[in-house]
C-alpha positions in Angstrom: -30.3 36.9 40.1 -27.5 35.5 37.9 -26.2 32.0 37.4 -23.0 32.9 39.6 -25.3 34.2 42.5 -27.5 31.1 42.2 -24.5 28.7 42.5 -22.9 30.7 45.3 -26.3 30.5 47.2 -26.3 26.8 47.0 -22.5 26.4 47.6 -22.5 28.2 50.8 -24.8 25.4 52.3 -22.4 22.6 50.9 -18.9 24.1 51.1 -17.3 26.2 53.9 -17.8 29.8 52.7 -19.1 28.6 49.4 -15.4 28.1 47.9 -12.8 25.3 48.2 -10.0 27.7 48.6 -10.4 31.1 50.7 -8.5 33.2 48.0 -11.5 32.6 45.7 -13.9 34.3 48.0 -14.9 37.9 47.1 -15.9 38.7 50.8 -13.2 41.4 51.1 -14.5 43.2 48.1 -18.3 42.7 49.1 -19.2 40.7 46.1 -20.3 37.3 45.0 -17.5 35.0 43.5 -17.8 34.5 39.9 -18.3 30.8 38.9 -16.1 30.3 35.8 -17.5 28.0 33.0 -14.6 28.0 30.6 -11.3 29.7 29.6 -9.0 30.0 26.5 -6.1 32.1 25.9 -6.2 35.2 27.9 -9.9 35.2 28.7 -12.3 33.4 31.1 -16.2 33.1 30.6 -18.4 32.8 33.7 -21.5 30.9 34.2 -23.6 33.8 33.1 -21.7 34.1 29.9 -19.6 37.2 30.7 -16.2 37.3 29.4 -13.3 38.5 31.3 -9.7 39.4 30.4 -7.8 37.4 32.8 -4.8 38.5 35.0 -4.9 35.6 37.6 -4.3 32.8 35.4 -5.3 30.3 37.9 -2.9 32.0 40.3 0.0 31.6 38.1 0.1 28.2 36.2 -1.5 29.6 32.9 1.8 31.2 31.5 1.0 30.1 28.1 -2.6 31.2 28.5 -5.7 28.9 29.1 -6.3 25.7 27.1 -3.1 25.9 25.2 -3.3 23.4 22.3 0.4 21.8 22.9 -0.8 21.3 26.6 -4.4 19.9 25.8 -3.1 17.6 23.2 -0.7 15.9 25.6 -3.3 15.7 28.2 -5.8 14.1 26.0 -3.4 11.5 24.9 -2.5 10.6 28.4 -6.3 10.3 29.6 -6.8 7.8 26.9 -4.1 5.6 28.3 -5.4 5.6 32.1 -5.8 8.3 34.6 -3.9 6.8 37.4 -1.7 3.7 37.8 -0.1 4.2 41.3 3.1 2.9 39.7 6.2 4.3 38.1 5.8 5.7 34.6 8.3 7.1 32.1 6.6 10.5 32.1 8.0 10.9 35.8 11.6 10.3 34.5 11.0 12.7 31.6 9.8 15.3 33.9 12.8 14.8 36.3 15.1 15.0 33.6 13.8 18.2 32.1 13.5 20.1 35.5 17.2 19.0 36.5 18.4 20.1 33.0 16.6 23.6 33.3 17.5 24.3 36.9 21.3 23.8 37.6 20.8 23.8 41.5 18.4 20.8 41.2 20.2 17.6 41.0 17.4 15.4 42.1 13.6 16.1 42.4 10.5 14.3 43.9 7.0 15.0 42.6 4.1 15.6 44.9 0.7 17.0 44.4 0.7 20.7 45.6 3.0 23.5 46.7 2.0 23.0 50.3 3.0 19.4 50.2 6.3 20.4 48.4 7.2 22.9 51.2 6.3 20.5 54.0 8.3 17.7 52.5 11.4 20.1 51.8 11.5 21.3 55.3 11.3 17.8 56.5 14.0 16.8 54.2 16.2 19.7 55.6 15.5 18.8 59.1 16.6 15.2 58.4 19.6 16.3 56.7 21.0 18.7 59.3 19.7 17.2 62.3 18.4 20.5 63.4 14.9 21.7 64.2 14.6 25.4 63.8 13.5 27.2 60.6 13.2 30.7 59.5 10.6 32.1 57.5 9.6 35.6 56.6 6.6 37.8 57.6 4.2 38.0 54.6 5.7 35.0 52.6 3.1 32.3 52.2 4.6 28.6 51.8 1.3 26.8 52.0 -1.1 25.8 54.8 0.9 23.0 56.7 1.0 23.6 60.4 4.7 24.8 60.8 4.2 27.6 57.9 1.0 29.0 59.6 2.7 31.5 61.7 1.2 35.0 62.4 3.0 37.7 60.5 4.3 40.5 62.8 4.4 38.5 66.0 8.0 39.6 66.4 11.6 38.9 64.8 13.3 37.5 67.7 10.6 35.1 69.1 9.2 31.8 68.1 6.1 31.9 66.0 2.5 31.8 67.2 0.0 29.9 65.1 -2.0 31.9 62.7 -5.0 29.4 62.5 -7.2 27.7 64.8 -6.6 23.8 65.0 -2.7 24.4 65.0 -1.1 23.5 68.3 1.3 26.0 69.5 3.9 23.1 69.6 3.8 22.8 65.8 5.1 26.1 65.3 7.5 26.7 68.3 10.4 25.9 65.9 9.4 28.4 63.3 11.2 31.9 63.5 10.1 34.8 61.9 12.3 37.5 60.1 11.4 40.6 58.2 11.7 40.4 54.3 14.4 42.5 52.8 16.0 42.9 56.2 19.1 41.0 56.5 19.9 42.3 60.1 16.7 40.6 61.3 18.1 37.4 59.8 21.5 37.7 61.4 19.7 38.4 64.7 18.0 35.0 64.6 21.2 33.1 63.6 23.0 34.7 66.5 19.9 34.0 69.0 19.7 30.4 67.9 23.3 29.5 66.9 23.7 26.0 65.5 20.1 25.2 65.8 18.5 26.4 62.5 18.0 23.7 59.9 16.4 25.7 57.1 15.6 29.2 55.9 12.7 29.3 53.5 11.9 32.4 51.3 10.0 33.3 48.4 12.7 35.0 46.2 10.1 37.4 45.1 7.4 38.1 47.8 4.4 37.3 45.7 1.8 36.8 48.6 1.8 40.2 50.0 1.1 41.6 46.6 4.5 41.7 44.7 7.6 42.7 46.7 11.0 42.3 45.0 14.1 41.4 46.7 16.3 44.4 47.6 19.9 44.5 46.1 22.0 42.1 48.0 19.2 40.5 50.0 19.1 37.0 48.3 22.9 36.9 48.2 23.0 37.8 51.9 20.8 35.0 52.7 23.0 32.5 50.5 25.9 33.8 52.5 24.5 33.4 55.9 23.0 29.9 55.2 26.4 28.6 54.0 28.1 30.1 56.9 25.7 28.4 59.6 25.3 25.2 57.8 21.8 25.9 57.2 19.7 24.7 54.1 18.5 27.5 51.9 14.9 26.9 50.4 13.7 28.8 47.7 9.9 28.7 47.5 9.5 29.0 43.7 5.9 27.7 43.6 5.2 31.2 41.9 8.4 32.2 40.3 9.6 28.8 39.1 9.8 28.8 35.3 7.8 32.1 35.2 10.8 34.6 35.6 13.2 32.5 33.5 13.9 28.9 32.4 15.6 28.5 35.6 13.3 30.5 37.7 14.4 33.3 40.1 17.5 31.5 40.7 18.5 32.3 37.1 16.8 35.6 37.2 18.8 36.8 40.2 21.9 34.6 39.9 21.7 33.0 43.3 21.3 29.2 43.9 19.2 27.7 46.6 20.1 24.2 48.3 16.5 22.9 48.0 13.6 24.4 45.8 9.9 23.9 45.9 7.6 24.1 42.9 4.0 24.1 41.9 1.6 25.9 39.5 3.5 26.1 36.1 5.1 22.7 36.4 1.6 21.2 36.4 0.3 23.1 33.4 -3.0 23.7 35.2 -3.2 20.3 36.9 -2.7 19.7 40.6 1.3 19.2 40.8 4.1 20.1 43.3 7.7 19.2 43.5 10.8 19.7 45.6 14.4 19.2 44.5 17.9 20.1 45.0 21.2 19.1 46.0 21.8 15.3 45.6 23.2 14.8 49.2 20.0 16.3 50.7 17.5 14.7 48.4 19.0 11.2 49.1 17.9 11.5 52.9 14.4 11.0 51.4 12.9 7.5 51.6 13.3 4.8 50.1 17.0 5.8 50.0 17.0 7.6 53.4 15.1 7.8 56.5 13.1 10.9 55.7 9.5 9.5 54.9 7.4 11.2 52.5 4.9 9.4 50.0 1.8 10.2 47.9 -0.7 7.8 46.1 -1.3 10.4 43.2 2.3 11.8 43.1 3.7 11.8 39.6 0.1 11.2 38.2 0.4 10.5 34.5 -2.0 13.0 33.2 -0.5 15.7 35.5 2.9 14.7 34.3 1.7 15.0 30.6 0.3 18.5 31.2 3.5 19.7 33.0 5.7 18.2 30.4 4.1 19.7 27.6 4.3 23.4 29.1 7.7 23.1 30.3 9.0 21.6 27.0 7.3 24.4 25.2 8.8 27.1 27.6 12.2 25.4 27.2 12.1 25.2 23.3 10.8 28.9 23.2 13.0 31.1 25.5 11.9 34.1 23.7 8.7 33.9 25.6 10.5 35.2 28.8 11.9 38.1 26.7 8.3 38.9 25.8 6.9 38.5 29.2 9.6 40.9 30.5 8.6 43.4 27.8 5.0 43.0 28.4 5.5 43.6 32.1 7.4 46.8 31.4 4.3 47.9 29.2 1.7 47.1 31.7 3.3 47.7 35.0 5.7 50.3 33.8 2.6 52.1 32.1 0.7 52.0 35.5 3.8 53.2 37.4 4.2 56.2 35.0 0.6 57.2 35.1 0.5 57.1 38.8 3.7 59.4 39.2 2.7 61.8 36.6 -0.6 62.3 38.2 0.7 62.4 41.7 -1.5 59.5 42.9 -0.9 57.9 46.2 -0.1 54.4 44.8 2.8 52.1 44.3 3.3 49.7 41.5 5.7 46.9 42.3 6.7 44.3 39.6 9.2 41.8 38.4 8.7 40.6 34.8 5.2 39.2 34.4 4.3 39.6 38.0 3.1 42.9 39.3 0.8 44.7 41.9 -0.9 47.9 42.3 -0.8 49.1 45.9 -3.1 51.9 47.3 -0.6 53.5 49.5 1.8 56.6 48.9 4.8 54.9 50.7 7.2 52.3 48.9 6.2 48.6 49.7 9.4 46.7 50.6 7.9 44.2 53.1 4.8 42.7 55.0 4.3 45.8 57.3 4.5 48.4 54.4 2.2 46.3 52.3 -0.4 46.2 55.2 -0.5 50.2 55.1 -2.4 49.8 51.8 -6.0 51.4 51.6 -8.1 48.2 51.2 -11.3 50.2 50.7 -9.8 52.0 47.7 -8.8 48.6 46.4 -12.3 47.3 46.8 -13.6 50.2 44.6 -10.8 49.5 42.1 -11.5 45.9 41.9 -15.3 46.5 41.5 -14.7 48.8 38.6 -12.3 46.5 36.9 -14.6 43.6 37.0 -17.5 45.6 35.7 -15.0 46.5 32.8 -14.5 43.0 32.1 -11.0 42.7 33.6 -10.6 39.9 36.2 -8.0 40.4 38.8 -7.4 38.8 42.3 -10.0 39.8 44.8 -7.4 41.0 47.2 -5.0 43.8 47.5 -2.2 41.4 48.6 -2.3 39.2 45.5 -0.2 39.5 42.3 -1.3 40.0 38.7 -0.1 37.3 36.4 0.7 38.1 32.6 0.8 35.3 30.0 2.2 34.7 26.6 -1.6 35.2 25.4 -1.8 38.8 26.4 -1.7 41.0 23.6 -0.5 44.6 23.4 -4.0 45.7 22.5 -5.3 44.0 25.6 -2.5 45.6 27.9 -3.3 49.2 26.5 -7.1 48.5 27.1 -6.2 47.5 30.6 -4.1 50.5 31.1 -7.0 52.8 29.8 -9.3 51.3 32.3 -6.9 51.6 35.2 -6.4 55.3 34.3 -10.0 55.8 34.2 -10.6 54.4 37.6 -7.6 56.2 39.3 -8.7 59.4 38.1 -12.3 59.1 39.2 -12.9 60.8 42.5 
């Protein structure tokens, strides 16, 4: 029995499921989770000393690669000055100035500790600003585990949501309305059915929690027009896409501005951080200026701010990284797509810049329903082969692959070769 197996055997008696987040479990692929001991660049090493080429990147934050020297240096400096003060620091101002300078739609921003907290707070701010209660979310878009967001996908476009988790009272989701991603008509129907009652519409501009599902042409623009027409706050959940697709995130990449934006992952440089920000008149409803209450003991933590500032500053000063990530995405995901097409394989490859996903289905994947048609048994076999080959991908068909600046062309070609070998194996 390896060290990872030993650790998992102990963990299941101490931690629910043996993991501190369900996405780390390997249950759907029938394996034991790998316990990671260290990481550097594009690689992670597990407790047994096995090295993996990593395409998870801590689920997105590691856009520069693991343990980037520019980030580590600033974190070490900050640690020596103290881990937490519970008071305002200069780094918080620097972070706010930097983000507002990189994202034109963000005029004010509030730091929190996770993407879940950012979404919960942004929705509350939107409700406080508009005086309305209903919110629209999309099937297959994940916005953290706050009660109002845990709505079962597929429960209907024109009905209020049903809780998707035990412990969530139905009343917590009765104001959450479900629409179909990439289907503007489903959104229009909700606005007609609940005219004048919708406070906010929240969407992942790129659906990255049902695999990767890019927005159809005109979809984001249509959402912007509908929200403007109905006095509804448009919230882009850029926890994944923020500062990954471009300096200004998906809003720059697609040329559509939101009213509020939620962030996480990359802005923490690997530390636990979240943020929400947007138009000044909306953000000024947040206490202590306004009467929408939101607080956090560790919000703006100096060590987390140091890590995030270092990474965002590096990205801001090296915009060529985004050009390179776009190119690398075409090499890896474009290569996968070409291989599947030329060999007539029943697979789909969806990708946007450094985000990508291989779906085991012959049909195009444009929303949650089509993503769910994927052959999860085929994915399980694929995952096992890749892991045995030293390539670490998410243990779920419905998660994204993440490229980083640390991945080399040689590593991308190695990955393509392994994928080709697996897909051609009968």
